[in-house]
MOPAC internal coordinates of N, CA, C and O (Angstrom, degrees):
PM7 1SCF
backbone

  N    0.0000 0     0.00 0     0.00 0    0    0    0
  C    1.4542 1     0.00 0     0.00 0    1    0    0
  C    1.5290 1   111.28 1     0.00 0    2    1    0
  O    1.2310 1   120.69 1   150.07 1    3    2    1
  N    1.3286 1   116.28 1   -29.93 1    3    2    1
  C    1.4663 1   119.83 1   179.48 1    5    3    2
  C    1.5280 1   111.02 1   -65.91 1    6    5    3
  O    1.2310 1   120.57 1   148.46 1    7    6    5
  N    1.3339 1   116.51 1   -31.54 1    7    6    5
  C    1.4605 1   120.51 1  -179.69 1    9    7    6
  C    1.5276 1   110.54 1   -64.13 1   10    9    7
  O    1.2310 1   120.01 1   144.46 1   11   10    9
  N    1.3075 1   117.59 1   -35.54 1   11   10    9
  C    1.4621 1   121.33 1   178.95 1   13   11   10
  C    1.5283 1   110.16 1   -64.30 1   14   13   11
  O    1.2310 1   120.43 1   137.59 1   15   14   13
  N    1.3244 1   116.78 1   -42.41 1   15   14   13
  C    1.4634 1   120.24 1   179.28 1   17   15   14
  C    1.5275 1   110.69 1   -65.77 1   18   17   15
  O    1.2310 1   120.17 1   139.93 1   19   18   17
  N    1.3103 1   117.28 1   -40.07 1   19   18   17
  C    1.4652 1   120.94 1   178.50 1   21   19   18
  C    1.5279 1   110.22 1   -65.25 1   22   21   19
  O    1.2310 1   120.55 1   136.61 1   23   22   21
  N    1.3282 1   116.55 1   -43.39 1   23   22   21
  C    1.4653 1   120.92 1  -179.71 1   25   23   22
  C    1.5211 1   111.52 1   -63.93 1   26   25   23
  O    1.2310 1   120.12 1   137.49 1   27   26   25
  N    1.3133 1   117.37 1   -42.51 1   27   26   25
  C    1.4722 1   120.80 1   177.58 1   29   27   26
  C    1.5171 1   110.41 1   -63.73 1   30   29   27
  O    1.2310 1   120.08 1   136.86 1   31   30   29
  N    1.3085 1   117.46 1   -43.14 1   31   30   29
  C    1.4683 1   121.24 1   179.25 1   33   31   30
  C    1.5196 1   112.01 1   -61.86 1   34   33   31
  O    1.2310 1   120.71 1   133.81 1   35   34   33
  N    1.3309 1   116.24 1   -46.19 1   35   34   33
  C    1.4640 1   120.01 1  -179.79 1   37   35   34
  C    1.5239 1   110.50 1   -65.59 1   38   37   35
  O    1.2310 1   119.91 1   139.44 1   39   38   37
  N    1.3242 1   117.78 1   -40.56 1   39   38   37
  C    1.4627 1   119.53 1  -179.31 1   41   39   38
  C    1.5182 1   111.74 1   -67.02 1   42   41   39
  O    1.2310 1   119.51 1   145.67 1   43   42   41
  N    1.3050 1   118.53 1   -34.33 1   43   42   41
  C    1.4719 1   121.27 1   176.56 1   45   43   42
  C    1.5271 1   110.08 1   -67.37 1   46   45   43
  O    1.2310 1   120.52 1   138.83 1   47   46   45
  N    1.3241 1   116.60 1   -41.17 1   47   46   45
  C    1.4691 1   120.10 1   178.59 1   49   47   46
  C    1.5247 1   110.50 1   -63.61 1   50   49   47
  O    1.2310 1   119.89 1   136.37 1   51   50   49
  N    1.3239 1   117.82 1   -43.63 1   51   50   49
  C    1.4642 1   121.28 1   178.76 1   53   51   50
  C    1.5285 1   110.97 1   -65.03 1   54   53   51
  O    1.2310 1   120.29 1   139.40 1   55   54   53
  N    1.3354 1   117.05 1   -40.60 1   55   54   53
  C    1.4652 1   120.61 1   179.16 1   57   55   54
  C    1.5273 1   111.01 1   -63.99 1   58   57   55
  O    1.2310 1   119.83 1   138.25 1   59   58   57
  N    1.3102 1   117.93 1   -41.75 1   59   58   57
  C    1.4666 1   121.34 1   178.36 1   61   59   58
  C    1.5277 1   110.06 1   -64.97 1   62   61   59
  O    1.2310 1   120.48 1   139.71 1   63   62   61
  N    1.3329 1   116.69 1   -40.29 1   63   62   61
  C    1.4659 1   121.03 1   178.04 1   65   63   62
  C    1.5263 1   111.08 1   -59.91 1   66   65   63
  O    1.2310 1   119.68 1   131.15 1   67   66   65
  N    1.3266 1   118.22 1   -48.85 1   67   66   65
  C    1.4647 1   121.13 1   179.62 1   69   67   66
  C    1.5268 1   111.56 1   -67.01 1   70   69   67
  O    1.2310 1   119.60 1   146.34 1   71   70   69
  N    1.3163 1   118.37 1   -33.66 1   71   70   69
  C    1.4603 1   121.12 1   177.63 1   73   71   70
  C    1.5277 1   110.71 1   -65.86 1   74   73   71
  O    1.2310 1   120.32 1   139.49 1   75   74   73
  N    1.3199 1   116.98 1   -40.51 1   75   74   73
  C    1.4652 1   120.92 1   178.54 1   77   75   74
  C    1.5326 1   109.95 1   -65.03 1   78   77   75
  O    1.2310 1   120.49 1   137.37 1   79   78   77
  N    1.3220 1   116.68 1   -42.63 1   79   78   77
  C    1.4640 1   119.60 1   178.02 1   81   79   78
  C    1.5283 1   110.59 1   -63.46 1   82   81   79
  O    1.2310 1   120.00 1   140.36 1   83   82   81
  N    1.3197 1   117.61 1   -39.64 1   83   82   81
  C    1.4644 1   121.03 1   178.20 1   85   83   82
  C    1.5223 1   111.20 1   -63.01 1   86   85   83
  O    1.2310 1   120.07 1   134.54 1   87   86   85
  N    1.3206 1   117.47 1   -45.46 1   87   86   85
  C    1.4693 1   121.11 1   179.35 1   89   87   86
  C    1.5295 1   110.44 1   -61.99 1   90   89   87
  O    1.2310 1   120.10 1   139.25 1   91   90   89
  N    1.3469 1   117.41 1   -40.75 1   91   90   89
  C    1.4597 1   120.01 1   178.80 1   93   91   90
  C    1.5284 1   111.04 1   -64.10 1   94   93   91
  O    1.2310 1   119.93 1   140.39 1   95   94   93
  N    1.3224 1   117.75 1   -39.61 1   95   94   93
  C    1.4629 1   119.94 1  -178.96 1   97   95   94
  C    1.5258 1   111.61 1   -70.10 1   98   97   95
  O    1.2310 1   120.07 1   145.40 1   99   98   97
  N    1.3226 1   117.48 1   -34.60 1   99   98   97
  C    1.4656 1   120.38 1   177.21 1  101   99   98
  C    1.5230 1   110.18 1   -68.02 1  102  101   99
  O    1.2310 1   120.41 1   138.17 1  103  102  101
  N    1.3172 1   116.82 1   -41.83 1  103  102  101
  C    1.4697 1   119.92 1  -179.55 1  105  103  102
  C    1.5279 1   112.07 1   -69.25 1  106  105  103
  O    1.2310 1   120.15 1   152.15 1  107  106  105
  N    1.3268 1   117.32 1   -27.85 1  107  106  105
  C    1.4641 1   119.61 1  -179.48 1  109  107  106
  C    1.5174 1   112.32 1   -82.99 1  110  109  107
  O    1.2310 1   119.63 1   175.49 1  111  110  109
  N    1.3353 1   118.31 1    -4.51 1  111  110  109
  C    1.4516 1   121.40 1   176.15 1  113  111  110
  C    1.5122 1   113.90 1    91.31 1  114  113  111
  O    1.2310 1   119.67 1  -160.37 1  115  114  113
  N    1.3003 1   118.23 1    19.63 1  115  114  113
  C    1.4497 1   121.95 1  -178.53 1  117  115  114
  C    1.5232 1   111.89 1   -61.23 1  118  117  115
  O    1.2310 1   119.97 1   146.42 1  119  118  117
  N    1.3131 1   117.66 1   -33.58 1  119  118  117
  C    1.4649 1   121.68 1  -175.03 1  121  119  118
  C    1.5248 1   112.87 1  -106.75 1  122  121  119
  O    1.2310 1   119.74 1  -156.98 1  123  122  121
  N    1.3173 1   118.11 1    23.02 1  123  122  121
  C    1.4550 1   121.67 1  -177.85 1  125  123  122
  C    1.5238 1   112.55 1   -71.00 1  126  125  123
  O    1.2310 1   120.16 1   137.24 1  127  126  125
  N    1.3211 1   117.30 1   -42.76 1  127  126  125
  C    1.4560 1   121.33 1  -174.55 1  129  127  126
  C    1.5271 1   109.66 1   -92.06 1  130  129  127
  O    1.2310 1   120.56 1   -76.72 1  131  130  129
  N    1.3099 1   116.53 1   103.28 1  131  130  129
  C    1.4636 1   119.79 1   179.47 1  133  131  130
  C    1.5264 1   111.74 1  -103.76 1  134  133  131
  O    1.2310 1   119.87 1   173.39 1  135  134  133
  N    1.3320 1   117.85 1    -6.61 1  135  134  133
  C    1.4632 1   120.68 1  -176.66 1  137  135  134
  C    1.5251 1   112.21 1   -91.37 1  138  137  135
  O    1.2310 1   119.83 1   135.55 1  139  138  137
  N    1.3172 1   117.93 1   -44.45 1  139  138  137
  C    1.4571 1   121.80 1  -173.14 1  141  139  138
  C    1.5310 1   114.08 1   -58.64 1  142  141  139
  O    1.2310 1   118.31 1   135.10 1  143  142  141
  N    1.3332 1   120.82 1   -44.90 1  143  142  141
  C    1.4632 1   118.62 1  -179.26 1  145  143  142
  C    1.5264 1   113.67 1   -59.81 1  146  145  143
  O    1.2310 1   119.92 1   147.06 1  147  146  145
  N    1.3031 1   117.76 1   -32.94 1  147  146  145
  C    1.4619 1   119.40 1   179.98 1  149  147  146
  C    1.5223 1   111.76 1   -72.66 1  150  149  147
  O    1.2310 1   119.99 1   152.37 1  151  150  149
  N    1.3215 1   117.63 1   -27.63 1  151  150  149
  C    1.4609 1   121.39 1   179.34 1  153  151  150
  C    1.5292 1   110.50 1   -88.46 1  154  153  151
  O    1.2310 1   120.11 1   149.43 1  155  154  153
  N    1.3137 1   117.39 1   -30.57 1  155  154  153
  C    1.4581 1   121.61 1  -176.58 1  157  155  154
  C    1.5221 1   111.67 1   -59.81 1  158  157  155
  O    1.2310 1   120.17 1   144.13 1  159  158  157
  N    1.3115 1   117.27 1   -35.87 1  159  158  157
  C    1.4650 1   119.55 1  -178.45 1  161  159  158
  C    1.5288 1   111.59 1   -65.39 1  162  161  159
  O    1.2310 1   120.00 1   158.18 1  163  162  161
  N    1.3253 1   117.61 1   -21.82 1  163  162  161
  C    1.4514 1   120.14 1   178.39 1  165  163  162
  C    1.5250 1   112.18 1   -75.27 1  166  165  163
  O    1.2310 1   120.28 1   154.96 1  167  166  165
  N    1.3299 1   117.06 1   -25.04 1  167  166  165
  C    1.4535 1   121.30 1  -175.36 1  169  167  166
  C    1.5190 1   113.62 1  -112.87 1  170  169  167
  O    1.2310 1   119.33 1  -169.90 1  171  170  169
  N    1.3274 1   118.88 1    10.10 1  171  170  169
  C    1.4598 1   121.52 1  -178.96 1  173  171  170
  C    1.5160 1   112.70 1   -70.99 1  174  173  171
  O    1.2310 1   119.80 1   142.64 1  175  174  173
  N    1.3033 1   117.98 1   -37.36 1  175  174  173
  C    1.4592 1   120.60 1  -176.22 1  177  175  174
  C    1.5169 1   110.65 1   -73.33 1  178  177  175
  O    1.2310 1   121.45 1   -47.52 1  179  178  177
  N    1.3209 1   114.84 1   132.48 1  179  178  177
  C    1.4586 1   119.75 1   175.17 1  181  179  178
  C    1.5253 1   108.10 1   -88.92 1  182  181  179
  O    1.2310 1   121.16 1   -14.08 1  183  182  181
  N    1.3142 1   115.39 1   165.92 1  183  182  181
  C    1.4510 1   119.37 1   177.96 1  185  183  182
  C    1.5228 1   109.53 1   -63.43 1  186  185  183
  O    1.2310 1   120.99 1   -45.27 1  187  186  185
  N    1.3085 1   115.72 1   134.73 1  187  186  185
  C    1.4557 1   120.46 1  -179.97 1  189  187  186
  C    1.5190 1   108.34 1   -94.54 1  190  189  187
  O    1.2310 1   120.91 1   -57.98 1  191  190  189
  N    1.3196 1   115.87 1   122.02 1  191  190  189
  C    1.4636 1   120.40 1   179.63 1  193  191  190
  C    1.5236 1   108.43 1   -85.37 1  194  193  191
  O    1.2310 1   121.46 1   -32.33 1  195  194  193
  N    1.3309 1   114.82 1   147.67 1  195  194  193
  C    1.4544 1   118.52 1   177.74 1  197  195  194
  C    1.5236 1   108.66 1   -69.81 1  198  197  195
  O    1.2310 1   120.28 1   -41.21 1  199  198  197
  N    1.3175 1   117.07 1   138.79 1  199  198  197
  C    1.4784 1   118.69 1  -179.52 1  201  199  198
  C    1.5252 1   110.43 1   -66.24 1  202  201  199
  O    1.2310 1   121.37 1   -34.80 1  203  202  201
  N    1.3250 1   114.98 1   145.20 1  203  202  201
  C    1.4583 1   120.13 1   179.26 1  205  203  202
  C    1.5199 1   109.22 1   -70.78 1  206  205  203
  O    1.2310 1   121.34 1   -26.58 1  207  206  205
  N    1.3136 1   115.04 1   153.42 1  207  206  205
  C    1.4680 1   119.83 1   178.11 1  209  207  206
  C    1.5213 1   107.98 1   -67.82 1  210  209  207
  O    1.2310 1   121.52 1   -32.18 1  211  210  209
  N    1.3062 1   114.70 1   147.82 1  211  210  209
  C    1.4617 1   119.63 1   179.50 1  213  211  210
  C    1.5255 1   109.99 1   -66.81 1  214  213  211
  O    1.2310 1   120.63 1   -26.97 1  215  214  213
  N    1.2872 1   116.40 1   153.03 1  215  214  213
  C    1.4658 1   122.38 1  -179.96 1  217  215  214
  C    1.5276 1   109.83 1   -61.91 1  218  217  215
  O    1.2310 1   120.19 1   143.56 1  219  218  217
  N    1.3100 1   117.24 1   -36.44 1  219  218  217
  C    1.4618 1   120.83 1  -179.72 1  221  219  218
  C    1.5345 1   111.02 1   -60.37 1  222  221  219
  O    1.2310 1   119.87 1   139.71 1  223  222  221
  N    1.3181 1   117.86 1   -40.29 1  223  222  221
  C    1.4578 1   121.60 1  -179.86 1  225  223  222
  C    1.5250 1   112.28 1   -69.95 1  226  225  223
  O    1.2310 1   119.95 1   151.41 1  227  226  225
  N    1.3247 1   117.71 1   -28.59 1  227  226  225
  C    1.4400 1   121.63 1  -177.94 1  229  227  226
  C    1.5213 1   111.77 1   -76.60 1  230  229  227
  O    1.2310 1   119.96 1   152.98 1  231  230  229
  N    1.3444 1   117.69 1   -27.02 1  231  230  229
  C    1.4541 1   121.49 1  -178.62 1  233  231  230
  C    1.5247 1   111.97 1   -74.97 1  234  233  231
  O    1.2310 1   119.03 1   156.43 1  235  234  233
  N    1.2879 1   119.46 1   -23.57 1  235  234  233
  C    1.4550 1   122.26 1  -175.95 1  237  235  234
  C    1.4969 1   113.10 1   -75.90 1  238  237  235
  O    1.2310 1   120.10 1   180.00 1  239  238  237

């Protein structure tokens, strides 16, 4: 039964820690830009060049 109390205590401490980190990130403006990530995925891919012919094919 003592293990349950220890587990609950540790989980509350971890939850408070992550909540504090979340509040700090929101206040620092981490989540301000919600538009750019959705558009960035459209422009991530670079132009794909056609592969060059193999040297063996060029000798024939």
